[in-house]
N, C-alpha and C positions, 0 to 999 in steps of 0.2 A: 745401657739403654733400658729404660723402664717402660713397661706396657701396662696400661690400666684399662679395665673394661668398665664403661659407664653407660648408663641408660639415659634416654631423654627424660627431662623433667619439665612437663608442661606448666607454664605459668598460669596462675589463676585467671589472668585477664584474657586468656585464650578464648574462654566461652563468651566473653563480652565481644570479642572480635568476630566470633562466629555469627552472633546475632546482629551486630552493628554494621559490619562491613560486607558480609555476604548477602545481606538482604537490602535491596535498593531503597525501598521506601515503606512507610507504614502500611500502605495498601497491600503490598506484596507480603508483608509480615502476617496480616490477618488471613490472607489467602493461604499461606503455608499452614497456619494453625487449623483452618477449616479442613484442609486436606487430611490432617491427622484423624479427623472424625470419620472420614470415608474409610480409612484403613481399619478403624475401630469397629466397623460393621454397623455403624449408626445409620438409620434411614434419613437423617437430616442433621444439620447443625444450625444453631441460632447464635447470631452475633448481636449483643445488646450493648449500646453505647449511651453514656450519660455525661452531662456537664463537660462537654468536649472543649468548650471555650476557656476552661480553667484547668490547666494540667495538674495542679496540686490537688484538685478535688475530682477530676475526671476519672471515669472507669470504663474499661472495655471487658466484656465477658464473652467467652466462646464456650458454648456448652453443647454436648451431644448426649445421646442415649444409647451409645454403643456398648461394647463388652466391658469397658472399664479396665482397671488394673488393681491387682492386690499389692501388698507391701513389697513382696519379692520382685515383682515385675517393675515397680517404680524404682527400686534400688538397683536392679541389675540391667534394666533396659532403658527406662526413661531418663535416668540420671547418668547414663553411659554415652558420652559423645561418640559419634561415629559407629554406633552399634550396627551390626549386620543382620539383626533379627528379621527385618522386613525382606531384605534381599534373599536371605536363605529360604524364607517362606515362599517367595516368588519363584526361586529356582526349583523348589520342590513341586511347584504347581499347586500349592496348598490353598484352597479357597477359604474365605471366611465362612463360619458355620451358618449364618442366617441368610445372607444375600449372595453367597457364592462368589465374592469378589476376589480378584488377585490384587494384592497390595501395590500401591504406586510409589510408596516411599522407598528410598534406597540408601541415602547418605547418612541417616541417623542424626541430622543436624537441624531439621525443620522446626522442631519444638523450641529451639533457642531463638527463634524469631520473636518470641515474647519480649526479649530485651529491647528490640527495636521499638516496641510500643510503650513500655513503661519500666520503671526501676524496681517495682515490687510486684511479684506474682504470687498467687495463692492457688495451689492445685488441690482440687477435691475430686476423688475418683473412687469407684467401687466396682468390683467384679462380682459375678454371681456367687452367692454363698460365702462371701468374705466381708470383713469389717470395712468401714469407710476409711480411706487413707487421705491424710492431709499433709501437704508440703508447702512451706513458705520460703521464698527466696528474696533476699534484698540484694539486688545486683550491685548496687553502689557499695554497700558496707561489706557484704560477704566476699566479694571477689576483688575489689580494689584494695582492700586493706590487707589481704593475704598475698604472700609472695608466690607460692606454688599451689597448683590445683589440689594436691593431696592434703593441703592444710585446711581447705575449706570443708567445714562440717555442715551437712544439711540434715535437719531433723525430719524423719519420716514417722508420722504419728498415726497410729491405728485407733479408731474410736467407734462407738456405736453409731450407726448411720443417723445423721441429722439432716442431710440434704437429699441423698438418694435413699429414701426410706422404703419400707415394704420390700418388694422384690425388684425395685428399680436399680438399674446399673447405668454407668456412663462416666463422663469426665467433664469437669467444669474448671475453666481456667479464668481466674479473676486478675486483671491487670490494673494497677493503680500507679499514682505518681507518674502520669503520662509524660512522655518526652517531647510531644508535639502539641501545639494548639491546632485543633482540627477546624478547617473552614468548611463552608457550604460546598465548595467545589470538590474538596477532598472527600467529603462524605458521599457526594453524588458519584464520583469516580469509583469509590469503594463499593457502592451499591451496584453499579454496573458490573464490576469485577466479581462480586459475590454471586450475582444472579447468573453469571456466565461460567461458574465453576463446573457445573455439569452441563452436558450438551442438551439443548432443548429438544433435540430429535434423535437421541441416541438409541432409545429402546432397549438399553442394557438392563438385564435383570437386577432388581434392587436399585433402581434409579435413585440418585442422591439429590436432595434438595437443600437449599440454604435460605436463611431468612435474616434480614437485617432489621433490627428494632431500635428506634431512637426514642429515648424516654423524654427528651425535650428537643426543641427545634424540629419537630416533625414536619414543619413546612419546607424544610430543606429538600425533602424528597418529592415535593409536589411536581406534577407534570412529567415525571419519569415514566415512559411507556414500558410495558412488559414486552419481551421479545415475541411472545405468542400473539399479542395484539398487533404487532408490526407485520408478522409473516403473512397475514391474510391479504396484504396489499401488494404482495409480490406477484408479478404477471408471469414470470418464468421460473420454473423449478427443475432441478435435476438431481438424480441419484446416480452416483458413479462408483464403480468398483475397480480398484487397481490391484491386479493379482498377477505376479510373475511379469511377463512382458506384454500383458494385455490390459487395455482399458475397455470396460463395458459400461455404457450409460443409458439411462432412460430419461428423456427430456420431455417436459410438458409445458405448453403455453396455454394458460387459462385466462381468457379475456374477462374483464370486469362485466357485471351484468348489463351495464350501460353501453357496452361495445357490441352493437348489433351489426356492424359492417365487416367484422372479421370473425373467422371461425377458430375454434380451439384446435390445437395440433399436439400430437404425441408421437415420438419416434424412439426407437431403440437401436443402438449401433455398438459394434465391437471394433476396436482399432488396435494396431500394433503401437506400442509406446516408443516415442522418440523418432529419430530419422536414421538414414543410412550411416552417417558418420557418428551417430550417438544413440545406438539402439539401447534401450533400457530394459533390464530384467531385475525387478526388485528382489527376486529370490537370491540373486548373487550378492545382495546386500543384507540378507537376513531381515527383510522388511516385508510385511504383508500378512493378511490382506489389509488393504486400506480402503475405507469407505468414505465417500464425500457426499455431503448434502449441500446444495446451493439454492438459495432463494434470491432471485435477482429482481431489482426494482427499476421503475422508470420514473424519474423525477420531473419529466416534462409537465408544465402547468396544465396543458390541455388534457393530457393523459390522466393526471390526478383528478381533474374535474370529472372526467368520464367515470372514474372509479369512486366518485362521491366520497373522497377522503375528507373526513370532517376536521381532523387535526393535521393539516399540512405542515405547519411549523414544527409540531412535535415529532412527526414522522421524519422530517429532514434533519432535525436535531439528533434524533436517535441514530440515523444512518451516518451522520457526520461524526458522532462520538463513539458509536458502538458497531458501525459497519466494518466488514472485513472478514477474513477467513481465520478461524481459530483452530487450534489443534487439541484433540482430546485423546487421552490414553486410558483405556479401561473405563471410559465414561467421564473421566475427570480431566479438566483442562491442564494443558502444559503452557505455563505462563512464559513470555508475554506475547505470543504470536497473535496477531490481529489487533493489538493495542495501537493507539495513535503513536506514531513515531517508529513503529516496527513494521514496515512494509516488507515483510519477509519474502513475499512472492514478487516484489518489484512491479506491482500492478500499476502504480503511478508512473514509473519509468516506461512501461510498455505502452501506456496510454498517450504519452506526449505527442507523438507524431500522427497518431490516428485516433483522436479522442472520441469520435462517434462510434467507432468499431470495437473499442476495447473496454473492458470492465474496470472500474476503479473501486476502491474500498468502500466508498459511500454509495455504491449501487448494489451491494450484495451483503447478505448475511450467510456465512458458510461455516461448516464444521468438517474437519478432517479427523476421522476416527481410527485409532489403532486399537483393535480389540485384543488385549493381552490374553484373555481367557481362551479365545479360539486358537491363538498362535503359540501358546506357551510350550506345548509338547514339541513343536517343530523348532523351538528356540528362535522364532521369528520376532521381528520388531526389537531384537536385542542389538541391532546395528545402530539404533538411535539411542545415544547415551545422553542423559540429562546433565547439564552443567551443574557444578557444585553450588553456584550462586542462584540456582533455581530458575534461571531465565533462559529457557529453551534448551535445544540439543547442542552437543559438541559439533562444530561445523566441519566434519570430516567428509570423506568421499561418500559414505552411506547417506549422510544428511543431504548432500548435494543431489544424489540420485532421487531421494524422496521428494525434495523440493521441485526438481525438474519434472517428475511424474505428475505432481499436483498441478503445476503450471500447464502441462500438456492437457490435462483434463479440463481445466478452466478454459483454455483456448478452444477446445472442441465445443464447449457449451456456448462460448461467445459466438461461434459460427451459427449455431442453431438460433440463438437469441436474436442475432442480427437479421435473420430472415423474417422473424415475426415483428421485430421493431420496424423494419421497412414496410411490412404489410400495414401496420398501424398508421405509419406516417402517410402512406399512399391513400389509405381509406379516409383519413381525417384531415389531410392537408388541403389548404385552400387553392394550391396550385399544383398542376401536374408536373411530372418529371420532364425536364427540358434538356436538349442538347446544349451544353455551355457555349457561349459566345455567338454561335451561328443563329440560334433562335432569338437571342437578344438583339442581334443586328437587324433581323427581319422586322421585329417590333419597332426598333428605332427608325428604320427606313419609312415605315408607315406614318409615324408621327412627323418625321421630317417633311414628307410629302404634303401632309395636311397643313403644315405651317409654311409651306412654300419655301423651304430652305434647301431644296434638292440641288440647286445650282451651286450653292456655296459649300454644303456639307457632303453631298453625294460622292464626289471624287475621293474624299477621305475615307468614307465608309467602304468604297470599292477597294481601296488600298488595304484597309484593315482586314477585310474578308480574304482577299487574295493572299496577302502575306501570312495571315494566320493559318490558312490551309497549307501553305508551303512549309511553314515552321512545324505544324503538327505532323506532317509526313516525314520531315527530316528528323525530328526528335524520336519518332517511332523507330527509325532505322538504327540509331546509334546512341549508346549510353556514354560514349567517351566525350561527348560535347560538354558534359558536366552540368547539363540542364535537366530538369524534370518536367515532363509534360504537364503534370498537375500544377507545378509552379507557374508555367506559362499561362495555362487556363485561368488560374487564380488571378494573376496580374491583369490579363486582358479583360476578364469578367469585371474586375473592379473599375477599370477604365471605362468600359462600356456602360456600367451602371451609373457612374458619375456623369458621363455624357448624356445619358438618358434623363437624369434628373435636371440637368441644365437645360435641355431642350424643352422639357415639360414646364419648367418654372421660370425661365429667364426670358426677358423680352429682347435684351441686347444680344446681338449675334457674335460680337467679338470674343466673348468668353467661350461660347459654344465652338467657335472656329478654332480657338486656341486649344481647347480640350481635344477636339477631333484631330488636330495636327499633332499634338503630343502623343496621343494614342497610336496614331499611324507610325510615328517615328519610333515608338517603343517596340511595336511588333516588327518593324523593319530592322531594328537593332538585333532582335533575337534571330531574325533570318540570316543576318550576316555571320552568325557564329557557327552555322552548320552548313554542310555541303548538300546541295540538292540531289534528290534521288530521281533518276530518269525513269520515264515510263515507255515501255515498248511491248512488242508482241513476243511472247515467250512460250516454249513448249513445256508442258507440265512435267514431262519426264526429265527435262534438263534441270528444272527447279529442284525436283526431288533428288536427282543425282548429286547436285552440288551440295545440298544440305547434308546428305548422307556422307559425302566425301569429307566435309568439314568435321563431322562427328565420328568418323571411322575409328580414330584412336580411342575416343571416350567410350564408345560402345565396347571395344575390345577390353579396355581396362575394367569395365564393370561386368564383364562376362555375360554380355547380352547378345543373344542370337538375333540377327536380322533376317526375318523370313521373307524370301522373295517368291512371289507368285508369277506365273507366266504373264508377260506384259500384253494384256488384251486391249487396254484402253490408253489412249494418249490424246491430247487435245492442245490447242493453242489458246492463249489468253492474253489480253492486254493488261499489263500490270507493271508495278515497280519490282524488278527482279530482286534487288537487295532486300526490300521489305518482305516479300513472300518467302525468300530463302531463310531470313532470320526468324520469321514466324514459324515455319516448319521446324527449324532447329529448336525454337522455344518449346513447341509441343513435344518433340522427342526428348528434350532435356527434362521436361516434367514427368514423362513416362519413366525415364531412368531413375529419378528420385523415388517414385512410388514402387517400382520394381525392386529396388534395393530395400525399401521399407518392408515389403512383403516377403522376399526370398533371401535377404541378407547376401552373403557371399557365395551362396550355392551356385555351382556351375551347371549349365544345361537346363535351368529352370526358367530363366528370364527371356522373354521374347517380345519383339516389336515388329509390326508390319506397317509399311507405308505403301499406299496404293492410290492410283488415279482412277476416278470414276467419271464416266460420261454422263451419268444420270443419277443424281441424288436429289430427289424431290424436284426434278425439273431443272437442275443446275449441274454444271461441271464442278468437280471437287477433288481435292487431295485429302485422303483419310490417313490418320495415324491411330493405330490400335495397339493394345498391349494385353498381357495376361496378369496385370497387377490387381490391386484391390478394387479399382474402378471408382467412379464418382458416386457419392452418396447425397449430393446436394443438387437442387434443381438448376438447370442451365442458366436461367436469367439471373440467378444469384452468383453462380460461379464466375461470371464475367464482370462482376462489380469490383472496383478497386479495393484493395486491402482485405480480401477474403482469402484465407488460407488455412488449411489444416496441418501445415508443416510447422514444427517447432521453430519459432523465430522467423517464419516466412513473412515476407512483405505483402504477398497476395496481389502482385501486379502482373504476373506472367500472362494469365488468360485474359486479363483486362486489356493489356497492351495488344495481344493477338487479336482481340475483338476490334479494338480501335483501328488496327492496321487494315483489317478486312473492310471495315466501314469506309475508310479512306480510299480503298480500292473499288468501292461500289459493291462489295460482296458482304459476306457474313461469316462469323465463326459459329458452327452448328455442332450439336451433340446428338447424333443419330441414335435412335433406339436400336437394340440388338437385331430386331427383325427387319430394319430398314436396309441393311446391307448384308450381302452374302459373304460372311467371313468364316474361316476355319473355326471350329468349336473351341479350340484352345484359347482364342482371343476373347476371353470373357471379362476383361477388365475395362479400362477406359477406352472409349471410341470418340474421337473428335475430328472435325473436318474443316478445312478452309474452302468455302463455297464461293464460286465466282458468278458474276451477274449474267454471263452469256447463256442463252437458252440452248437446249439441245434441239 
């Protein structure tokens, strides 16, 4: 048996593969070369392009005024694939001398992106006190004609400075014999990418800037807005900080000068990240602190008019092309988060079911910033590992925690923005908020009476109203019917609107009659799918006891103490027993979630109180209180559909509870702390189902 020891012999074509196949497109290649200028401690980088429509004559130049390189550095670092020079500098926490930056390069392959752009490159570089160094590489001839990498000889020439004269230092990379014919669209995409390389609101010491220069076809860049021109049209802004298990944010609503019917608003809140089943602590993933800036826009035509937006088309084009949330590390962008086609936060997917409540990429400009300099001593942000192909982070558990935390922050800002969006719509809408179906039917009846059609149409309208009320009550009781209240409302609203148009515009009554009959049969069909909930006289104590009995095991599993006060108040109320019991259970279930969010698995901390009151603002009521984080949103907003601060919460619980109480002739109310005499420990959420009977 013979044993031979052999080493790897890399083929010369390996470097071609590094540039050609690890880099997705020419835009990413330019992006990578510009990032090298950041690590070189340059204040800026300039990309100059000429004759792009003719690859044989075209040229791309990337130039900086950084520290440059001497001949030894070129030979032992720049020409060494996979060098760990930058990563060792990062691990030592060694900042650059002028701007105090921590390098962002790690793999030692980014400079080979030049091959993606052209077949010939010429490097000119100079460091302080050294001669100018020139290197020329012909990728086609030098690497394709040689078998092994060790056979390729690259000449490193030292000369008296000709380009970086005087005391100037820096690096210039000239790329010719281009591999692509550049189009107007490619150049505009590159311009957007280059302008987004550094965060427009990072505030990092030694902010890095980039510039794209076209020596011909300058008209290709006409109409491109700068991000700073766009940000002034954002109505809603937020600064968020993710640190450990906490989200802290400052939110501002700043109306346009022409919005004299709404007032500015500013709030600051701190929340626990995640939910009971998925509590997040970024410290466990070596991530943080994470700073987020969000600028949110309203593309409604009436709102843009109030803002006196002069270039509506340009604004919408910018948001469609460049909107989204980008990621920055040490002030420099991590590609390609926020690009079209990479909805890394699934904002589009979240928006599908509730489009008016959720933010999409074309409604915001955001930056997620990982400050390497602040966290290097703690070795934080090292859980996020960049992919070798330079397109984002490795999608491991650390990355998933990072993404979930960012989504949670955006969801919290959505809640704030929706409050102000509703205020704008209410202030400038031509019509007031209406109760669906019932108010439409009232309007329809008035028109029917004027046209003397009551005899033919009236019975159908009566059936529609009676059956709709029955279906509304039944659907509020049970989710097992497989129907959604919002779906029923939507379908009946459509039918009523169609009937309304027919009554107003048609002379013949046969079509009107047919529409009314169809709508009545439609709502009657919904009614047949669910079981009726009976109404009777019930004791409040019995309703509470049944709800607590149903949740006894759940409270025990979640280690929640049910505090029982001496029963001083009891009363009778006429209601649907099933509806009220399910509503009390709904409120208690909401408390359970938020208690877990605040206290986790801690035993002896979580408490819930359910109490009957004879007089709550003149009404009889059942109160549910807890010692959780409490409500931070106004009551009229809490009961809107699809409003939730829970991760992935649908936001229907309190809305349905409110609808139940409306159907019972009562209301869901949120008493102030001083309105009810509660033990001091119940400083969290307080909510009550209030009945119509007077004391």
